[in-house]
C-alpha positions in Angstrom: 35.4 40.0 59.4 36.3 43.4 57.9 34.6 46.8 57.8 33.9 48.5 54.4 31.9 51.6 53.9 29.5 51.2 56.8 29.2 47.4 56.7 30.9 44.5 58.6 31.2 41.5 56.4 33.5 38.5 55.6 36.6 39.7 53.6 35.8 37.4 50.7 32.5 39.3 50.1 34.1 42.7 50.0 34.6 44.6 46.7 35.8 48.0 45.7 35.1 49.7 42.4 37.9 49.8 39.9 37.7 53.6 39.7 38.4 54.0 43.4 41.2 56.6 43.5 43.1 54.4 45.9 43.3 51.8 43.2 43.9 54.2 40.3 46.2 56.7 42.0 47.2 55.4 45.5 45.2 58.5 46.7 44.7 57.7 50.3 46.2 57.1 53.7 46.3 54.3 56.2 47.0 53.6 59.9 48.1 50.5 61.8 47.0 50.1 65.5 48.3 47.2 67.7 45.8 45.5 70.0 46.9 43.8 73.2 44.5 41.7 75.2 41.7 43.0 72.9 42.5 46.6 73.8 43.9 49.1 71.2 47.2 50.5 72.3 47.5 54.3 72.4 44.4 54.7 70.3 44.2 58.5 70.7 47.7 58.9 69.4 47.1 56.6 66.4 43.9 58.5 65.5 45.8 61.8 65.8 48.4 60.5 63.4 45.6 59.4 61.0 44.2 62.9 61.2 47.6 64.4 60.4 47.8 62.2 57.3 44.3 63.1 56.2 45.1 66.8 56.7 48.2 66.3 54.6 46.3 65.1 51.6 43.4 67.5 52.2 40.8 64.8 52.8 38.1 65.2 55.4 38.0 62.7 58.2 34.9 60.5 57.6 34.5 59.8 61.3 34.9 61.5 64.7 37.3 60.0 67.2 34.4 58.5 69.1 33.0 56.9 66.0 36.4 55.5 65.1 36.6 54.1 68.7 33.3 52.4 68.3 34.2 50.9 64.9 37.5 49.7 66.3 35.9 48.1 69.3 33.5 46.3 67.0 36.1 45.0 64.6 38.1 43.6 67.5 35.0 41.8 68.9 34.3 40.3 65.5 37.8 38.8 65.1 39.6 36.1 67.1 42.8 36.6 69.1 43.7 38.5 72.1 46.5 40.3 70.3 45.6 41.8 66.9 46.7 44.6 64.6 44.2 46.8 62.9 44.7 48.2 59.4 42.7 51.3 58.6 42.6 52.5 54.9 40.9 55.6 53.6 40.8 56.7 50.0 39.3 59.8 48.3 36.6 57.5 46.9 35.3 56.6 43.5 35.4 59.2 40.6 36.2 59.6 37.0 40.0 59.2 36.4 41.4 62.7 36.7 44.4 63.9 38.7 42.5 66.8 40.2 40.3 66.2 43.3 36.8 65.2 42.4 34.1 67.8 43.1 32.0 65.3 45.0 33.2 61.8 46.1 32.5 59.8 49.2 35.7 58.5 50.9 36.2 54.7 50.9 36.8 53.4 54.4 38.2 50.0 54.9 39.4 48.3 58.1 40.6 44.8 58.8 42.2 42.8 61.7 45.1 40.4 61.5 46.9 38.4 64.2 49.6 40.5 65.9 52.8 38.5 65.9 55.5 40.3 67.9 59.2 39.4 67.4 60.0 36.0 69.0 62.2 35.9 72.0 65.2 34.5 70.2 65.4 37.7 68.0 65.6 39.8 71.1 68.6 37.8 72.1 70.4 37.5 68.8 69.2 40.8 67.1 68.5 41.1 63.4 70.6 42.2 60.3 69.9 45.3 58.4 71.3 47.0 55.2 71.5 50.6 54.2 70.2 52.3 51.1 69.7 55.8 49.7 66.3 57.3 50.7 64.7 58.0 47.4 61.1 58.5 48.7 59.0 61.6 48.3 59.3 64.7 50.4 56.3 64.1 52.8 57.2 60.9 54.6 55.3 62.2 57.6 52.1 61.3 55.7 51.2 57.7 56.1 50.2 57.4 52.4 49.0 54.1 50.8 51.2 54.8 47.8 54.1 52.8 49.2 56.0 51.7 46.1 59.4 53.3 47.1 59.1 51.7 50.6 58.2 48.3 48.9 61.3 48.5 46.7 63.5 49.5 49.6 62.1 46.8 51.8 62.7 44.2 49.1 66.4 45.1 49.1 66.5 43.8 52.7 64.6 40.6 51.7 67.1 40.0 48.9 70.0 40.5 51.3 68.3 38.2 53.9 68.0 41.1 56.3 65.1 42.4 58.3 65.1 46.0 57.5 66.6 48.6 55.1 67.9 51.7 56.9 67.6 54.8 54.8 70.1 57.7 54.3 69.5 61.0 52.7 72.1 63.8 52.3 74.5 62.0 54.7 71.9 61.7 57.4 69.8 58.9 58.9 66.1 59.2 58.2 64.3 55.9 59.2 63.8 52.4 58.1 61.7 51.3 55.1 59.0 50.3 57.7 60.3 51.5 61.0 61.9 54.3 63.0 65.6 53.9 63.9 67.5 54.7 67.2 71.2 54.5 67.7 73.5 54.6 70.7 76.7 56.6 70.2 79.0 57.5 73.1 76.4 56.0 75.5 73.8 58.6 74.2 70.5 57.4 72.7 70.0 59.3 69.4 67.1 59.4 66.9 66.2 61.9 64.1 63.6 64.5 64.8 60.0 64.2 63.6 59.7 66.3 60.4 58.7 65.7 56.8 61.6 63.2 56.4 60.2 60.5 58.7 56.9 59.0 59.8 56.0 60.1 63.3 56.1 56.7 65.0 53.9 55.9 68.0 56.4 53.4 69.4 59.1 56.0 68.7 57.2 58.4 71.0 56.8 55.7 73.7 60.5 54.9 73.7 61.4 58.6 74.0 58.9 59.0 76.9 60.4 56.0 78.7 63.9 57.2 78.1 63.0 60.6 79.7 61.1 59.1 82.6 63.9 56.7 83.5 66.9 58.8 83.0 68.3 57.3 79.9 70.6 59.9 78.3 69.1 60.8 74.9 68.8 63.5 72.2 66.5 64.0 69.3 68.7 65.5 66.5 70.1 64.8 63.1 72.1 61.6 63.1 75.0 61.3 60.6 75.7 58.3 58.5 79.1 58.1 60.3 77.3 58.0 63.7 75.0 55.2 62.4 77.9 53.1 61.1 80.0 53.5 64.2 77.2 53.2 66.7 77.5 51.1 69.8 73.9 49.9 69.3 71.2 50.2 66.7 67.5 49.4 67.2 64.3 49.8 65.2 60.8 50.5 66.5 57.4 50.0 65.0 53.8 49.2 66.1 54.2 45.5 65.1 57.9 44.9 65.8 57.9 47.0 69.0 61.6 47.5 69.9 64.0 45.2 68.1 67.9 45.3 68.2 69.9 45.4 64.9 73.2 43.6 65.4 74.6 43.5 61.9 74.6 46.4 59.4 75.7 45.8 55.8 77.2 42.6 56.9 79.3 44.1 59.7 78.7 43.6 63.4 77.2 46.5 65.3 79.2 47.7 68.3 82.1 45.6 69.7 80.4 42.2 69.5 77.4 42.3 67.3 75.0 41.6 70.2 72.1 43.5 71.7 73.4 46.1 74.1 72.5 47.4 77.5 70.4 50.4 76.3 68.3 48.1 74.1 67.7 45.7 77.0 66.7 48.5 79.4 64.3 50.1 76.8 62.8 46.8 75.9 62.1 45.9 79.5 60.6 49.3 80.1 58.5 49.1 77.0 57.1 45.6 77.9 56.4 46.8 81.5 54.6 49.9 80.2 52.6 47.9 77.7 51.4 45.5 80.5 50.6 48.5 82.7 48.4 50.1 80.0 46.6 46.8 79.3 46.0 46.1 83.0 44.4 49.5 83.4 42.0 48.7 80.5 42.5 52.2 79.2 43.0 52.5 75.4 46.0 54.9 75.5 
């Protein structure tokens, strides 16, 4: 069951006009929200990021936060599975094809649920491979835009190389992954780039930094050079669906001394899993 423009219905019955600006131009934004034990995880933060994206493309939010919460609760109820991930998709609506904003158009609002499949335990033991590539995306990566063609092409590079992720570099600096945020450990210090126009402000990124601060893990948010990435003791990616995942090979070379997940990853992953369980037990949609 999906939600489309005020109606809950089976996906196979849903249709969108061909002149929808999301279809014609990719003129819209999206959000992904993980659901654990049928409770949305850090819902307020996800809705704040959605608002940031809408503001970035000058599109009025079609719902209040309370309305979104009600719709999200309903879509979870209508779909099976204790753990789900919700995909929210908002376009500028249907209008005559013209680059300029339409004078009057009703936003298209679409939401669906899929099973949430977090990384299997063996990947947390072995880690995953990644490759690097130049970051050739646009200059507002902080907007979660539906026009994802550059990310698709960059992610396909990883698939072609039998890797899990493509780590992006711009002007000699680490930005993020094609579909994730990136952390490195260098000289026993956890490092990650700052949230600005070059990266998507990740919700899991925020959780990891909060946990690092609360538990005394030495860390810094600053520019990370390509050299620091390539000589890192540890590399890990974070995302709403992959949570915290170690990268143990980069461009075919082992990460660190032995190409195995390191102690900082193990500590952060344990803290993340404990935090997640604590939030779900409290039945509070953080």
